[in-house]
N, C-alpha and C positions, 0 to 999 in steps of 0.2 A: 470597627475600622479594619479596610481592610489594608494586608501588605502589599509595597509597591514591591515591583518585580521589574530585577534589569533586564535592559533587552535582552542579553544573555540568556535568560532564563526564563524569557518569554518566547524566543527563537527552540530553546529546547525543551520546551513544554508542547509546541509543533513540531516538534518533529518526533517527540513520542506520543502523538494526538494522533501526528498523519500516521505514522507505523499501524496503530492499534485499531484505527479507521478500516486503515486498507486491507488490515487482515481480516477485518469482518466483513468487509464487502468479499472477500475470496471466501469465506465461508458460506456467503449469501447464495457465491456461483455454486459451490458445493452445492449447496443444498438444489438448487434449481436445477442441477447439471442430474444431481440422484432424481426428481421428480419423472424426469423421461424412463429412468429402469425399474419404477416402484407402477403398481394400480392401485387402481382407486382410491379408500380413505388413506391410503397413509401418503400418497400423492398432495391430496389436499391439505392433510396435516402439514408435510412438508412448506406447503406453499403459506400457511397459516403461517408455520415459522420464518420464514424467510421475510416476510412484511413488517414486520418488529426491528431486523435488524439494520433495514435502510433507514428506519430514523434511530437508530440508535448511534450509526454513524454520525447521520446531522449533530446527534445532541454531543459527541464526542469531540468531532472537528472544530465545528461553529466554533464553540466561544474559544478557541487556539486561536482560530482565524479574525475576528472579533480583537482579540489580544494583540494580536499583529498589525490589526490596523490601527489599533489606538496609538502603536508605537511610534509609526509610521512608517512599518518596514515594508513598505510596498511602495512607498517611493523611493525613485533614485536620489542619491545627494548630487548637488551642481558637481560636474565636471566627471562623477565617476560615469563610465560609460558600458560595464563592465564589471559588477564585484565578485570578487573572487572570495569565495568564504569555507570554512568547513561543510556547512550544509549544503552550500551547494555543491561542493567536490560528494558529497553522500551522496546525493540525491541523483546527482550523475555516473556516480559508479551503481549504483542500484537502479538506475532507469536500464543500462547499457549493459545488466547481466539479465534484467528481465525481460530485455528484448533478445537476446541471446537464446536465452531459456525457450523463450515461448513461438521464434522460428524453429527451433528443434521439434517444440513438441507439433507446431504446425505438421514439422514431414512429418513426422508419427501418426499423427489424425488423418492426414491423407493415404497412407497406405491401410492402418487400421479401417477407414472408413471402405474399403472396398474389399476387406476380408471379415470383419467381425461383424460391425457394429453398423450394416447394410440396410436396416430397415432403422437407425434414428435422422430425423432431421438434421438440417445446417447449422439450426438454434443450438441442438446439444454439443456440436464440434465448437462453436463457437463460442458456448458457455463454455465450456472444457480448457479453451486456449485460453482465455480472459482469468479465467480460475487460477490456471498457472503463472499466469502473467502476475496479478495482484500475490500472490504467496506469494513466489519467490523476492517482488519487489517488497515487499512490508518488511517478509522476514532479515532480507540481505541489507535493508535501510537502518533496521534495528540493527542488526549485528555490525553493522559498520559504523555507525553512531558512536555504539557503544566501547568502539577499537580506538584508545587512546595511547596506545605504546608508541604511536608515532609522533603525537606531539609531544613527549616527552624531550625536553629541552637539553636538561644535564645526565641524559643517558645513565637518569636514575630514576629507581621509583617512585613518584610520589607519596609522601606521608599515607 
C-alpha cells in the first residue's frame, strides 16, 4: 500500500527533484565543455559519461512531474489569475540570479574568446554559459528553498 502525500509534500519533492535534475544537467554541460579541452580517447570517454546523465535527469524529474499532474498542480483554480506561493517566489529569485550571473559570464566569455580561447568554436562558449546558468539556478534554488527563517511567524525558531 502506497502512502498518500499532501500537495505541499508533492510540491516539496518536485522542488528537490528539479534542483537535483538541473544540477545534473549542469554537470552534463561541464562534461560537454571539457570534451573541447581534451583530445582523443578521453573526449570519447567523457561523451559516454555524458549520455547517461541525460537519462538520469529524466528518471529523477519525470516522477515528480507526474505526481504534480496527478494532484492537478498545473491547473489554475477558477478565479485565480496569478498564484502566489513560496515555490513561485523561489523559482523567480533563483531564475533572476541565474540570469544575472549568466549575463556577466557572457560578457567575460566575450573577452576571453578573443584573448585566450581563440581556437574554440562557438558551441564551447554556449556550453559554458549554459553550464554556469544551470549551476547557479540549481544551487540557488536549493539554498533558497531551504531558507525558512523568513517564514517564522512568531519570531522564534520552530522546534
